[in-house]
N, CA, C and O atoms as a printed pandas DataFrame, in Angstrom:
     atom_number atom_name residue_name chain_id  residue_number  x_coord  y_coord  z_coord
0              1         N          MET        A               1   82.929  122.316   80.073
1              2        CA          MET        A               1   83.179  120.987   78.494
2              3         C          MET        A               1   84.718  120.308   79.431
3              4         O          MET        A               1   85.550  120.899   80.119
4              5         N          MET        A               2   84.581  118.908   79.073
5              6        CA          MET        A               2   86.347  118.292   80.421
6              7         C          MET        A               2   87.095  117.803   78.337
7              8         O          MET        A               2   86.531  117.172   77.443
8              9         N          VAL        A               3   88.437  118.455   78.368
9             10        CA          VAL        A               3   88.915  118.074   77.594
10            11         C          VAL        A               3   90.343  117.041   78.076
11            12         O          VAL        A               3   91.211  117.362   78.888
12            13         N          MET        A               4   90.269  116.002   77.454
13            14        CA          MET        A               4   91.128  114.873   77.988
14            15         C          MET        A               4   92.494  114.140   76.810
15            16         O          MET        A               4   92.262  113.510   75.778
16            17         N          THR        A               5   93.634  114.420   77.284
17            18        CA          THR        A               5   94.313  114.592   76.427
18            19         C          THR        A               5   95.081  112.783   77.471
19            20         O          THR        A               5   95.121  112.740   78.701
20            21         N          SER        A               6   95.419  111.936   76.821
21            22        CA          SER        A               6   95.847  110.067   77.581
22            23         C          SER        A               6   97.174  110.273   76.715
23            24         O          SER        A               6   97.220  110.925   75.672
24            25         N          LYS        A               7   98.215  109.628   77.301
25            26        CA          LYS        A               7   99.379  108.374   77.031
26            27         C          LYS        A               7   98.944  108.019   77.325
27            28         O          LYS        A               7   98.029  108.219   78.124
28            29         N          GLU        A               8   99.662  106.616   76.461
29            30        CA          GLU        A               8  100.105  104.821   77.492
30            31         C          GLU        A               8  101.369  104.496   76.702
31            32         O          GLU        A               8  101.886  104.729   75.610
32            33         N          ILE        A               9  101.559  103.925   77.679
33            34        CA          ILE        A               9  103.233  103.048   77.801
34            35         C          ILE        A               9  102.897  101.817   78.571
35            36         O          ILE        A               9  102.102  101.545   79.470
36            37         N          PHE        A              10  103.891  101.108   77.813
37            38        CA          PHE        A              10  104.031   99.444   78.299
38            39         C          PHE        A              10  105.561   99.817   79.239
39            40         O          PHE        A              10  106.172  100.437   78.369
40            41         N          ILE        A              11  106.311   99.801   80.225
41            42        CA          ILE        A              11  106.454   99.329   81.789
42            43         C          ILE        A              11  107.603   98.247   81.096
43            44         O          ILE        A              11  108.253   99.269   80.878
44            45         N          PRO        A              12  108.352   97.287   80.616
45            46        CA          PRO        A              12  109.266   96.418   80.910
46            47         C          PRO        A              12  110.217   96.352   81.893
47            48         O          PRO        A              12  111.423   96.365   81.647
48            49         N          VAL        A              13  109.779   96.285   82.919
49            50        CA          VAL        A              13  110.720   96.002   83.956
50            51         C          VAL        A              13  109.524   95.328   85.393
51            52         O          VAL        A              13  108.364   95.547   85.742
52            53         N          LYS        A              14  111.048   94.147   86.003
53            54        CA          LYS        A              14  109.503   93.557   86.910
54            55         C          LYS        A              14  108.737   94.080   87.847
55            56         O          LYS        A              14  109.206   95.023   88.484
56            57         N          PRO        A              15  107.736   93.723   88.077
57            58        CA          PRO        A              15  106.979   95.221   89.050
58            59         C          PRO        A              15  107.536   93.824   90.444
59            60         O          PRO        A              15  107.782   92.618   90.429
60            61         N          THR        A              16  107.505   94.973   91.512
61            62        CA          THR        A              16  108.171   95.517   92.780
62            63         C          THR        A              16  107.154   96.349   93.417
63            64         O          THR        A              16  106.822   97.495   93.111
64            65         N          PRO        A              17  106.625   95.456   94.525
65            66        CA          PRO        A              17  105.333   96.474   95.611
66            67         C          PRO        A              17  106.901   97.225   96.188
67            68         O          PRO        A              17  107.942   96.567   96.197
68            69         N          ALA        A              18  106.823   98.974   96.738
69            70        CA          ALA        A              18  107.967   99.801   97.790
70            71         C          ALA        A              18  107.741   98.791   98.921
71            72         O          ALA        A              18  106.973   97.883   99.237
72            73         N          SER        A              19  108.533   99.267   99.240
73            74        CA          SER        A              19  109.177   98.352  100.438
74            75         C          SER        A              19  109.148  100.168  101.504
75            76         O          SER        A              19  109.026  101.301  101.038
76            77         N          ARG        A              20  109.269   99.852  102.578
77            78        CA          ARG        A              20  109.045  100.181  103.748
78            79         C          ARG        A              20  110.705  100.941  104.165
79            80         O          ARG        A              20  111.604  100.274  104.676
80            81         N          PRO        A              21  110.824  102.214  103.871
81            82        CA          PRO        A              21  112.569  102.681  103.770
82            83         C          PRO        A              21  112.411  102.251  105.628
83            84         O          PRO        A              21  111.538  102.340  106.491
84            85         N          ARG        A              22  114.211  101.631  105.502
85            86        CA          ARG        A              22  114.893  101.230  106.640
86            87         C          ARG        A              22  115.684  101.804  106.772
87            88         O          ARG        A              22  116.203  102.327  105.785
88            89         N          VAL        A              23  116.266  102.042  108.223
89            90        CA          VAL        A              23  116.611  103.302  109.000
90            91         C          VAL        A              23  117.225  102.757  109.792
91            92         O          VAL        A              23  116.643  102.214  110.731
92            93         N          SER        A              24  118.974  102.709  109.645
93            94        CA          SER        A              24  119.860  102.288  110.076
94            95         C          SER        A              24  120.654  104.073  111.190
95            96         O          SER        A              24  119.937  105.036  111.462
96            97         N          ARG        A              25  122.284  103.967  111.605
97            98        CA          ARG        A              25  122.778  104.776  111.644
98            99         C          ARG        A              25  123.503  105.990  110.797
99           100         O          ARG        A              25  123.810  107.176  110.915
100          101         N          TYR        A              26  123.602  104.415  109.449
101          102        CA          TYR        A              26  124.041  105.335  108.169
102          103         C          TYR        A              26  122.964  106.219  107.929
103          104         O          TYR        A              26  123.232  107.311  107.426
104          105         N          GLY        A              27  121.987  105.983  108.156
105          106        CA          GLY        A              27  120.444  106.784  106.856
106          107         C          GLY        A              27  119.667  105.577  106.613
107          108         O          GLY        A              27  119.575  104.459  107.118
108          109         N          THR        A              28  119.081  106.296  105.539
109          110        CA          THR        A              28  117.863  105.457  105.092
110          111         C          THR        A              28  118.225  105.223  104.190
111          112         O          THR        A              28  119.237  105.653  103.637
112          113         N          TYR        A              29  117.017  104.032  103.622
113          114        CA          TYR        A              29  117.408  103.044  102.731
114          115         C          TYR        A              29  116.563  101.746  101.990
115          116         O          TYR        A              29  116.446  100.795  102.763
116          117         N          HIS        A              30  116.094  101.578  100.952
117          118        CA          HIS        A              30  115.059  100.499  100.652
118          119         C          HIS        A              30  115.585   99.325  100.398
119          120         O          HIS        A              30  116.738   99.442   99.982
120          121         N          THR        A              31  115.067   97.791  100.508
121          122        CA          THR        A              31  115.719   96.991  100.916
122          123         C          THR        A              31  115.793   97.032   99.146
123          124         O          THR        A              31  115.237   97.838   98.399
124          125         N          LYS        A              32  116.795   95.718   98.743
125          126        CA          LYS        A              32  117.987   95.621   97.915
126          127         C          LYS        A              32  116.531   95.915   96.505
127          128         O          LYS        A              32  116.348   96.976   95.908
128          129         N          GLY        A              33  115.720   94.608   96.320
129          130        CA          GLY        A              33  114.828   94.081   95.423
130          131         C          GLY        A              33  114.056   95.611   95.047
131          132         O          GLY        A              33  113.703   95.737   93.875
132          133         N          TYR        A              34  113.909   96.240   95.564
133          134        CA          TYR        A              34  113.344   98.027   95.480
134          135         C          TYR        A              34  114.100   98.459   94.997
135          136         O          TYR        A              34  113.911   98.933   93.876
136          137         N          ALA        A              35  115.605   98.516   95.745
137          138        CA          ALA        A              35  116.415   99.643   94.649
138          139         C          ALA        A              35  116.470   98.936   93.500
139          140         O          ALA        A              35  116.802   99.458   92.436
140          141         N          ASP        A              36  116.087   97.450   93.646
141          142        CA          ASP        A              36  116.702   97.519   91.741
142          143         C          ASP        A              36  116.182   97.853   90.658
143          144         O          ASP        A              36  116.656   98.148   89.561
144          145         N          PHE        A              37  114.248   97.717   91.409
145          146        CA          PHE        A              37  113.313   97.944   90.843
146          147         C          PHE        A              37  113.270   99.673   90.333
147          148         O          PHE        A              37  112.985   99.882   89.153
148          149         N          ARG        A              38  113.547  100.825   91.214
149          150        CA          ARG        A              38  114.260  101.872   91.161
150          151         C          ARG        A              38  114.613  102.244   89.513
151          152         O          ARG        A              38  114.141  102.804   88.524
152          153         N          SER        A              39  115.855  101.461   90.022
153          154        CA          SER        A              39  116.735  102.238   89.112
154          155         C          SER        A              39  116.911  101.393   87.561
155          156         O          SER        A              39  117.809  101.672   86.766
156          157         N          ALA        A              40  116.000  100.457   87.354
157          158        CA          ALA        A              40  115.709   99.361   85.976
158          159         C          ALA        A              40  114.173  100.733   85.850
159          160         O          ALA        A              40  114.214  101.007   84.651
160          161         N          MET        A              41  113.269  101.397   86.327
161          162        CA          MET        A              41  112.592  101.919   86.198
162          163         C          MET        A              41  112.891  103.384   85.503
163          164         O          MET        A              41  112.390  104.020   84.575
164          165         N          ASN        A              42  114.022  103.596   86.482
165          166        CA          ASN        A              42  114.490  105.272   86.585
166          167         C          ASN        A              42  115.947  104.969   84.685
167          168         O          ASN        A              42  116.390  106.010   84.200
168          169         N          LYS        A              43  116.365  103.645   84.039
169          170        CA          LYS        A              43  116.792  103.748   82.944
170          171         C          LYS        A              43  115.477  103.606   81.653
171          172         O          LYS        A              43  115.592  103.925   80.469
172          173         N          PHE        A              44  114.561  103.173   82.171
173          174        CA          PHE        A              44  113.228  102.941   80.807
174          175         C          PHE        A              44  112.748  104.319   80.769
175          176         O          PHE        A              44  112.440  104.717   79.646
176          177         N          PHE        A              45  112.593  105.269   81.892
177          178        CA          PHE        A              45  111.731  106.591   82.047
178          179         C          PHE        A              45  113.623  107.571   80.588
179          180         O          PHE        A              45  113.524  108.324   79.619
180          181         N          LEU        A              46  114.807  107.003   81.212
181          182        CA          LEU        A              46  115.485  108.467   80.333
182          183         C          LEU        A              46  115.477  107.498   79.040
183          184         O          LEU        A              46  115.937  108.166   78.114
184          185         N          SER        A              47  115.268  106.685   78.759
185          186        CA          SER        A              47  114.602  106.240   77.187
186          187         C          SER        A              47  113.526  106.963   76.600
187          188         O          SER        A              47  113.491  107.180   75.389
188          189         N          LEU        A              48  112.575  107.377   77.452
189          190        CA          LEU        A              48  111.393  108.079   76.888
190          191         C          LEU        A              48  111.894  109.950   77.120
191          192         O          LEU        A              48  111.115  110.879   76.909
192          193         N          GLU        A              49  113.145  110.090   77.522
193          194        CA          GLU        A              49  113.203  111.745   77.535
194          195         C          GLU        A              49  112.716  112.249   76.502
195          196         O          GLU        A              49  112.788  111.414   75.601
196          197         N          GLY        A              50  112.320  113.052   76.208
197          198        CA          GLY        A              50  112.134  114.152   75.287
198          199         C          GLY        A              50  110.554  114.203   75.078
199          200         O          GLY        A              50  109.719  115.107   75.114
200          201         N          ASP        A              51  110.517  112.748   74.828
201          202        CA          ASP        A              51  108.868  113.154   74.775
202          203         C          ASP        A              51  107.731  113.287   75.280
203          204         O          ASP        A              51  106.639  113.171   74.723
204          205         N          PHE        A              52  108.095  113.669   76.937
205          206        CA          PHE        A              52  107.248  113.839   77.530
206          207         C          PHE        A              52  107.266  115.429   78.364
207          208         O          PHE        A              52  108.432  115.678   78.668
208          209         N          GLU        A              53  106.585  116.229   78.681
209          210        CA          GLU        A              53  107.233  116.808   79.656
210          211         C          GLU        A              53  106.836  116.764   80.937
211          212         O          GLU        A              53  106.468  115.599   81.082
212          213         N          PRO        A              54  106.708  117.256   81.821
213          214        CA          PRO        A              54  105.729  117.738   82.829
214          215         C          PRO        A              54  105.071  118.759   83.661
215          216         O          PRO        A              54  105.736  119.410   84.466
216          217         N          ILE        A              55  103.648  118.959   83.498
217          218        CA          ILE        A              55  102.968  120.102   83.620
218          219         C          ILE        A              55  102.455  119.937   84.414
219          220         O          ILE        A              55  101.690  118.974   84.470
220          221         N          ASP        A              56  102.672  121.086   85.782
221          222        CA          ASP        A              56  102.279  121.474   86.891
222          223         C          ASP        A              56  100.814  122.075   86.923
223          224         O          ASP        A              56  100.510  122.838   86.006
224          225         N          LYS        A              57  100.052  121.843   87.727
225          226        CA          LYS        A              57   99.083  122.807   88.162
226          227         C          LYS        A              57   97.904  121.883   86.967
227          228         O          LYS        A              57   96.892  122.531   86.702
228          229         N          VAL        A              58   97.969  121.036   86.560
229          230        CA          VAL        A              58   96.919  119.895   85.910
230          231         C          VAL        A              58   96.448  118.817   86.975
231          232         O          VAL        A              58   97.120  118.875   88.005
232          233         N          LYS        A              59   95.516  117.907   86.975
233          234        CA          LYS        A              59   94.788  116.902   87.751
234          235         C          LYS        A              59   94.868  116.065   86.169
235          236         O          LYS        A              59   94.513  116.108   84.991
236          237         N          PHE        A              60   95.674  115.261   87.257
237          238        CA          PHE        A              60   95.248  113.398   86.305
238          239         C          PHE        A              60   95.043  112.530   86.776
239          240         O          PHE        A              60   95.145  112.489   88.003
240          241         N          LYS        A              61   94.657  111.421   86.060
241          242        CA          LYS        A              61   94.097  110.144   86.001
242          243         C          LYS        A              61   94.794  109.424   86.047
243          244         O          LYS        A              61   95.881  109.936   85.782
244          245         N          VAL        A              62   94.904  108.168   86.290
245          246        CA          VAL        A              62   96.140  106.948   86.189
246          247         C          VAL        A              62   95.457  105.724   86.673
247          248         O          VAL        A              62   95.087  105.377   87.794
248          249         N          GLU        A              63   95.394  105.141   85.443
249          250        CA          GLU        A              63   94.787  103.381   85.156
250          251         C          GLU        A              63   96.042  102.436   85.202
251          252         O          GLU        A              63   96.817  102.582   84.257
252          253         N          LEU        A              64   96.346  101.564   86.071
253          254        CA          LEU        A              64   97.518  101.240   85.838
254          255         C          LEU        A              64   97.220   99.749   86.119
255          256         O          LEU        A              64   96.620   99.321   87.106
256          257         N          GLU        A              65   97.861   98.839   84.839
257          258        CA          GLU        A              65   98.026   97.134   85.343
258          259         C          GLU        A              65   98.866   96.953   85.349
259          260         O          GLU        A              65   99.660   97.659   84.726
260          261         N          ILE        A              66   99.243   95.904   86.046
261          262        CA          ILE        A              66  100.528   95.399   87.111
262          263         C          ILE        A              66  100.632   93.922   86.628
263          264         O          ILE        A              66   99.999   93.200   87.398
264          265         N          ILE        A              67  101.164   93.294   85.706
265          266        CA          ILE        A              67  101.619   91.980   85.413
266          267         C          ILE        A              67  102.847   91.173   85.882
267          268         O          ILE        A              67  104.052   90.922   85.854
268          269         N          CYS        A              68  102.077   91.046   86.160
269          270        CA          CYS        A              68  103.568   90.378   87.498
270          271         C          CYS        A              68  104.227   88.810   87.153
271          272         O          CYS        A              68  103.676   87.725   86.970
272          273         N          HIS        A              69  105.351   89.139   87.156
273          274        CA          HIS        A              69  105.816   87.868   86.856
274          275         C          HIS        A              69  105.676   85.976   87.292
275          276         O          HIS        A              69  106.576   85.790   88.112
276          277         N          ILE        A              70  104.845   84.482   87.023
277          278        CA          ILE        A              70  103.999   84.118   87.914
278          279         C          ILE        A              70  105.118   82.611   87.933
279          280         O          ILE        A              70  105.414   82.035   86.886
280          281         N          PRO        A              71  105.423   82.338   88.761
281          282        CA          PRO        A              71  106.209   81.948   89.660
282          283         C          PRO        A              71  105.588   80.030   89.231
283          284         O          PRO        A              71  104.373   79.829   89.210
284          285         N          LYS        A              72  106.451   78.994   88.975
285          286        CA          LYS        A              72  106.780   78.203   88.425
286          287         C          LYS        A              72  105.255   77.006   89.185
287          288         O          LYS        A              72  104.671   76.121   88.559
288          289         N          LYS        A              73  104.972   77.488   90.831
289          290        CA          LYS        A              73  103.891   76.400   91.420
290          291         C          LYS        A              73  103.808   77.956   92.074
291          292         O          LYS        A              73  104.746   78.355   92.763
292          293         N          PRO        A              74  102.609   78.827   91.815
293          294        CA          PRO        A              74  102.033   80.110   92.469
294          295         C          PRO        A              74  101.465   79.362   93.532
295          296         O          PRO        A              74  101.219   78.161   93.419
296          297         N          THR        A              75  101.205   80.150   94.763
297          298        CA          THR        A              75  100.112   79.712   96.357
298          299         C          THR        A              75   99.359   79.845   96.145
299          300         O          THR        A              75   98.535   78.975   96.427
300          301         N          ASN        A              76   98.815   81.364   95.273
301          302        CA          ASN        A              76   97.928   82.225   95.384
302          303         C          ASN        A              76   97.252   82.633   94.133
303          304         O          ASN        A              76   97.882   83.425   93.433
304          305         N          PRO        A              77   96.270   82.304   93.782
305          306        CA          PRO        A              77   95.623   83.189   92.245
306          307         C          PRO        A              77   96.183   84.472   91.536
307          308         O          PRO        A              77   96.212   84.707   90.328
308          309         N          TYR        A              78   96.641   85.280   92.630
309          310        CA          TYR        A              78   97.380   86.421   92.529
310          311         C          TYR        A              78   98.632   86.779   92.786
311          312         O          TYR        A              78   99.489   86.049   93.284
312          313         N          PRO        A              79   98.782   88.086   92.399
313          314        CA          PRO        A              79  100.473   88.188   93.094
314          315         C          PRO        A              79  100.202   88.276   94.567
315          316         O          PRO        A              79   99.055   88.141   94.995
316          317         N          ARG        A              80  101.421   88.541   95.502
317          318        CA          ARG        A              80  101.795   88.500   96.432
318          319         C          ARG        A              80  102.321   90.032   97.054
319          320         O          ARG        A              80  103.349   90.052   96.377
320          321         N          GLY        A              81  102.368   90.950   97.605
321          322        CA          GLY        A              81  102.424   92.401   97.691
322          323         C          GLY        A              81  101.119   92.902   97.296
323          324         O          GLY        A              81  100.356   92.422   96.458
324          325         N          ASP        A              82  100.968   93.954   98.029
325          326        CA          ASP        A              82   99.696   95.415   98.044
326          327         C          ASP        A              82   99.825   95.583   96.769
327          328         O          ASP        A              82  100.813   95.494   96.041
328          329         N          VAL        A              83   98.324   95.932   96.479
329          330        CA          VAL        A              83   98.407   96.481   95.341
330          331         C          VAL        A              83   98.733   97.869   95.563
331          332         O          VAL        A              83   99.194   98.602   94.688
332          333         N          ASP        A              84   98.514   98.176   96.615
333          334        CA          ASP        A              84   98.828   99.877   96.853
334          335         C          ASP        A              84  100.564  100.373   97.357
335          336         O          ASP        A              84  101.019  101.481   97.640
336          337         N          ASN        A              85  101.274   98.868   97.297
337          338        CA          ASN        A              85  102.289   99.129   97.148
338          339         C          ASN        A              85  102.902   99.371   95.637
339          340         O          ASN        A              85  103.254  100.460   95.183
340          341         N          TYR        A              86  102.936   98.382   95.117
341          342        CA          TYR        A              86  103.170   98.595   93.879
342          343         C          TYR        A              86  102.696   99.599   93.129
343          344         O          TYR        A              86  103.657   99.824   92.392
344          345         N          VAL        A              87  101.865  100.339   92.834
345          346        CA          VAL        A              87  101.392  101.734   93.052
346          347         C          VAL        A              87  102.636  102.776   93.252
347          348         O          VAL        A              87  103.402  103.370   92.493
348          349         N          LYS        A              88  102.475  102.705   94.419
349          350        CA          LYS        A              88  103.131  103.801   95.217
350          351         C          LYS        A              88  105.386  104.127   94.657
351          352         O          LYS        A              88  106.219  105.000   94.899
352          353         N          GLY        A              89  105.365  102.696   93.811
353          354        CA          GLY        A              89  106.484  102.310   93.213
354          355         C          GLY        A              89  106.500  103.107   92.440
355          356         O          GLY        A              89  106.914  104.259   92.575
356          357         N          TYR        A              90  105.911  102.458   91.225
357          358        CA          TYR        A              90  105.344  103.755   90.071
358          359         C          TYR        A              90  105.353  104.412   90.011
359          360         O          TYR        A              90  106.099  104.968   89.205
360          361         N          LEU        A              91  104.052  105.433   91.260
361          362        CA          LEU        A              91  103.537  106.693   91.025
362          363         C          LEU        A              91  105.026  107.667   91.629
363          364         O          LEU        A              91  105.239  108.841   91.329
364          365         N          ASP        A              92  105.770  106.934   92.386
365          366        CA          ASP        A              92  107.102  107.604   93.138
366          367         C          ASP        A              92  108.104  107.306   91.675
367          368         O          ASP        A              92  108.081  108.475   91.292
368          369         N          CYS        A              93  108.595  106.888   91.055
369          370        CA          CYS        A              93  109.406  106.525   89.846
370          371         C          CYS        A              93  108.796  107.237   88.564
371          372         O          CYS        A              93  109.704  107.498   87.775
372          373         N          ILE        A              94  107.553  107.632   88.106
373          374        CA          ILE        A              94  107.205  108.363   87.046
374          375         C          ILE        A              94  107.547  110.161   87.135
375          376         O          ILE        A              94  107.744  110.964   86.224
376          377         N          THR        A              95  107.499  110.421   89.206
377          378        CA          THR        A              95  107.455  111.610   89.672
378          379         C          THR        A              95  108.881  112.061   89.844
379          380         O          THR        A              95  109.165  113.247   89.673
380          381         N          TYR        A              96  109.707  111.254   90.144
381          382        CA          TYR        A              96  110.958  111.224   89.763
382          383         C          TYR        A              96  111.501  111.630   88.638
383          384         O          TYR        A              96  111.837  112.814   88.601
384          385         N          ALA        A              97  111.663  111.038   87.798
385          386        CA          ALA        A              97  111.728  111.339   86.305
386          387         C          ALA        A              97  111.215  112.403   85.463
387          388         O          ALA        A              97  111.588  112.581   84.304
388          389         N          GLN        A              98  110.453  113.026   85.999
389          390        CA          GLN        A              98  109.444  114.305   86.207
390          391         C          GLN        A              98  108.516  114.075   83.934
391          392         O          GLN        A              98  108.453  114.961   83.082
392          393         N          LEU        A              99  108.219  113.159   83.862
393          394        CA          LEU        A              99  108.162  112.740   83.068
394          395         C          LEU        A              99  106.734  114.005   82.096
395          396         O          LEU        A              99  106.725  114.829   81.181
396          397         N          PHE        A             100  105.583  113.270   83.270
397          398        CA          PHE        A             100  104.435  113.457   82.851
398          399         C          PHE        A             100  103.266  114.831   83.540
399          400         O          PHE        A             100  102.373  115.601   83.185
400          401         N          TRP        A             101  104.259  114.315   85.011
401          402        CA          TRP        A             101  103.411  115.586   86.004
402          403         C          TRP        A             101  104.761  116.215   86.831
403          404         O          TRP        A             101  105.847  115.637   86.805
404          405         N          ALA        A             102  104.535  117.446   87.545
405          406        CA          ALA        A             102  105.625  118.311   88.419
406          407         C          ALA        A             102  105.469  116.799   89.483
407          408         O          ALA        A             102  106.419  116.021   89.581
408          409         N          ASP        A             103  103.814  116.506   90.397
409          410        CA          ASP        A             103  104.086  115.856   91.682
410          411         C          ASP        A             103  103.531  114.616   91.729
411          412         O          ASP        A             103  103.608  114.292   90.544
412          413         N          ASP        A             104  103.233  114.081   92.062
413          414        CA          ASP        A             104  101.971  112.868   92.295
414          415         C          ASP        A             104  101.120  113.680   93.031
415          416         O          ASP        A             104  100.456  114.155   92.109
416          417         N          ILE        A             105  100.745  114.093   93.882
417          418        CA          ILE        A             105   99.821  114.596   94.449
418          419         C          ILE        A             105   99.154  115.206   93.765
419          420         O          ILE        A             105   98.267  115.967   94.152
420          421         N          GLN        A             106   99.663  114.832   91.851
421          422        CA          GLN        A             106   98.384  115.430   91.103
422          423         C          GLN        A             106   97.661  114.926   90.539
423          424         O          GLN        A             106   96.802  115.562   89.928
424          425         N          VAL        A             107   97.735  113.179   90.508
425          426        CA          VAL        A             107   96.656  112.516   90.191
426          427         C          VAL        A             107   95.834  112.388   91.619
427          428         O          VAL        A             107   96.051  112.127   92.802
428          429         N          THR        A             108   94.603  112.790   90.618
429          430        CA          THR        A             108   93.372  112.861   91.720
430          431         C          THR        A             108   92.469  111.502   91.026
431          432         O          THR        A             108   91.438  111.285   91.661
432          433         N          GLU        A             109   92.631  110.818   90.157
433          434        CA          GLU        A             109   92.043  109.633   90.371
434          435         C          GLU        A             109   92.856  108.516   89.910
435          436         O          GLU        A             109   93.886  108.779   89.289
436          437         N          LEU        A             110   92.428  106.920   90.200
437          438        CA          LEU        A             110   93.525  106.091   90.280
438          439         C          LEU        A             110   93.107  105.192   89.930
439          440         O          LEU        A             110   92.183  105.104   90.738
440          441         N          VAL        A             111   92.964  103.891   88.984
441          442        CA          VAL        A             111   92.087  102.437   88.960
442          443         C          VAL        A             111   93.492  101.634   88.569
443          444         O          VAL        A             111   94.025  101.866   87.484
444          445         N          ALA        A             112   94.003  100.783   89.402
445          446        CA          ALA        A             112   94.701   99.829   89.731
446          447         C          ALA        A             112   94.527   98.341   89.802
447          448         O          ALA        A             112   93.867   97.961   90.769
448          449         N          SER        A             113   95.026   97.310   88.897
449          450        CA          SER        A             113   94.933   96.011   89.249
450          451         C          SER        A             113   95.651   95.169   89.356
451          452         O          SER        A             113   96.402   95.822   90.081
452          453         N          LYS        A             114   96.276   93.974   89.265
453          454        CA          LYS        A             114   97.761   93.587   89.689
454          455         C          LYS        A             114   97.150   92.308   88.940
455          456         O          LYS        A             114   96.030   92.361   88.433
456          457         N          ARG        A             115   97.891   91.238   88.901
457          458        CA          ARG        A             115   97.531   89.465   87.607
458          459         C          ARG        A             115   99.194   89.878   87.821
459          460         O          ARG        A             115  100.033   90.773   87.930
460          461         N          TYR        A             116   98.807   87.969   87.769
461          462        CA          TYR        A             116  100.039   86.647   86.656
462          463         C          TYR        A             116  100.090   87.077   85.282
463          464         O          TYR        A             116   98.963   87.108   84.786
464          465         N          GLN        A             117  100.961   87.400   84.544
465          466        CA          GLN        A             117  101.114   87.283   83.181
466          467         C          GLN        A             117  100.633   85.824   82.567
467          468         O          GLN        A             117  100.800   84.759   83.161
468          469         N          GLU        A             118  100.172   85.929   81.615
469          470        CA          GLU        A             118   99.534   85.032   80.675
470          471         C          GLU        A             118  100.454   84.352   80.111
471          472         O          GLU        A             118  101.503   84.995   80.127
472          473         N          LYS        A             119  100.571   83.254   79.571
473          474        CA          LYS        A             119  101.319   82.475   79.170
474          475         C          LYS        A             119  101.745   82.929   77.463
475          476         O          LYS        A             119  101.159   82.523   76.459
476          477         N          GLY        A             120  103.069   83.990   77.511
477          478        CA          GLY        A             120  103.838   84.638   76.101
478          479         C          GLY        A             120  104.052   85.627   76.678
479          480         O          GLY        A             120  105.183   85.974   77.016
480          481         N          GLU        A             121  103.151   86.181   76.871
481          482        CA          GLU        A             121  103.654   87.884   77.668
482          483         C          GLU        A             121  104.071   88.370   78.299
483          484         O          GLU        A             121  104.377   87.560   79.175
484          485         N          ASP        A             122  104.475   89.575   78.649
485          486        CA          ASP        A             122  105.846   89.964   79.441
486          487         C          ASP        A             122  105.363   90.272   80.721
487          488         O          ASP        A             122  104.198   90.665   80.663
488          489         N          TYR        A             123  105.870   90.237   81.960
489          490        CA          TYR        A             123  105.234   90.881   82.275
490          491         C          TYR        A             123  105.936   92.634   82.373
491          492         O          TYR        A             123  106.560   93.154   81.448
492          493         N          GLY        A             124  105.672   93.229   83.559
493          494        CA          GLY        A             124  105.227   94.959   83.132
494          495         C          GLY        A             124  104.532   95.806   83.981
495          496         O          GLY        A             124  104.455   95.651   85.199
496          497         N          ALA        A             125  104.139   96.498   83.485
497          498        CA          ALA        A             125  102.971   97.703   83.536
498          499         C          ALA        A             125  102.016   98.206   82.105
499          500         O          ALA        A             125  102.445   98.610   81.025
500          501         N          ARG        A             126  100.904   98.055   82.455
501          502        CA          ARG        A             126  100.482   99.383   81.332
502          503         C          ARG        A             126  100.232  100.016   82.318
503          504         O          ARG        A             126  100.099   99.687   83.497
504          505         N          VAL        A             127  100.123  101.675   81.401
505          506        CA          VAL        A             127   99.784  102.221   82.297
506          507         C          VAL        A             127   99.397  103.414   81.254
507          508         O          VAL        A             127   99.978  103.740   80.219
508          509         N          ARG        A             128   98.113  104.014   81.920
509          510        CA          ARG        A             128   97.287  105.123   80.727
510          511         C          ARG        A             128   97.108  106.119   81.974
511          512         O          ARG        A             128   96.393  106.068   82.975
512          513         N          ILE        A             129   98.479  107.467   81.289
513          514        CA          ILE        A             129   97.546  108.865   81.817
514          515         C          ILE        A             129   97.421  109.841   81.525
515          516         O          ILE        A             129   98.247  110.616   81.043
516          517         N          THR        A             130   95.980  110.037   81.849
517          518        CA          THR        A             130   95.266  110.764   81.667
518          519         C          THR        A             130   95.093  112.699   81.810
519          520         O          THR        A             130   94.647  113.315   82.777
520          521         N          GLN        A             131   95.400  113.033   81.041
521          522        CA          GLN        A             131   95.520  115.164   81.487
522          523         C          GLN        A             131   93.537  115.340   82.312
523          524         O          GLN        A             131   92.489  114.852   81.890
524          525         N          LEU        A             132   93.675  115.816   82.976
525          526        CA          LEU        A             132   91.907  116.017   83.131
526          527         C          LEU        A             132   92.036  117.594   83.253
527          528         O          LEU        A             132   92.817  118.219   83.970
528          529         N          HIS        A             133   91.236  118.002   82.523
529          530        CA          HIS        A             133   91.516  120.037   82.493
530          531         C          HIS        A             133   89.965  120.318   81.283
531          532         O          HIS        A             133   89.668  119.583   80.341
532          533         N          SER        A             134   89.369  121.338   81.641
533          534        CA          SER        A             134   88.447  122.269   81.630
534          535         C          SER        A             134   88.837  123.381   80.366
535          536         O          SER        A             134   89.892  124.015   80.325
536          537         N          GLN        A             135   87.975  123.444   79.573
537          538        CA          GLN        A             135   87.908  124.428   78.143
538          539         C          GLN        A             135   88.014  125.473   79.559
539          540         O          GLN        A             135   87.440  125.640   80.635
540          541         N          GLY        A             136   88.857  125.886   78.971
541          542        CA          GLY        A             136   89.264  127.503   79.584
542          543         C          GLY        A             136   89.809  127.607   81.143
543          544         O          GLY        A             136   89.709  128.757   81.571
544          545         N          ASP        A             137   90.237  126.877   81.872
545          546        CA          ASP        A             137   90.382  126.893   83.215
546          547         C          ASP        A             137   91.558  126.426   83.308
547          548         O          ASP        A             137   91.437  125.205   83.206
548          549         N          PRO        A             138   92.941  126.772   83.483
549          550        CA          PRO        A             138   93.702  126.009   82.759
550          551         C          PRO        A             138   94.781  124.983   84.023
551          552         O          PRO        A             138   95.808  124.306   84.010
552          553         N          TYR        A             139   93.510  125.534   85.199
553          554        CA          TYR        A             139   94.017  124.731   86.280
554          555         C          TYR        A             139   93.128  123.356   86.737
555          556         O          TYR        A             139   93.218  122.847   87.854
556          557         N          GLY        A             140   91.956  122.687   85.276
557          558        CA          GLY        A             140   91.129  122.015   85.248
558          559         C          GLY        A             140   90.073  121.883   86.722
559          560         O          GLY        A             140   89.495  120.825   86.969
560          561         N          ILE        A             141   89.921  123.280   87.737
561          562        CA          ILE        A             141   89.068  123.385   89.081
562          563         C          ILE        A             141   87.882  123.015   88.780
563          564         O          ILE        A             141   87.003  122.998   89.641
């Protein structure tokens, strides 16, 4: 029998797709926009510290709804940036914060969407993280 434990949070940080790391003779770095996103995510996750513990050797399902800031005159009916790059940023920041899992390799199921914010709605991301495991099987295999 499959047992599930879920946590749902809203992350009130402006979504930014992950950029490819840039390499210079002084080292590797990310674009300023993505570095600012990671910094804001780290500050948000520090406020959650103590509420969650990282778990190793367990599988997770992540459902991620990315709500992007709508420009005054959008050129497309959908936000710019690949949905997989948005997801990478969120998963990497959650891994770095060590709140749910020890490594995002433990995420075995993923559902993601991106859209513009609706009138009166805040931008950010709704994240539901579900721990998947079988009774009597600590590894959920």
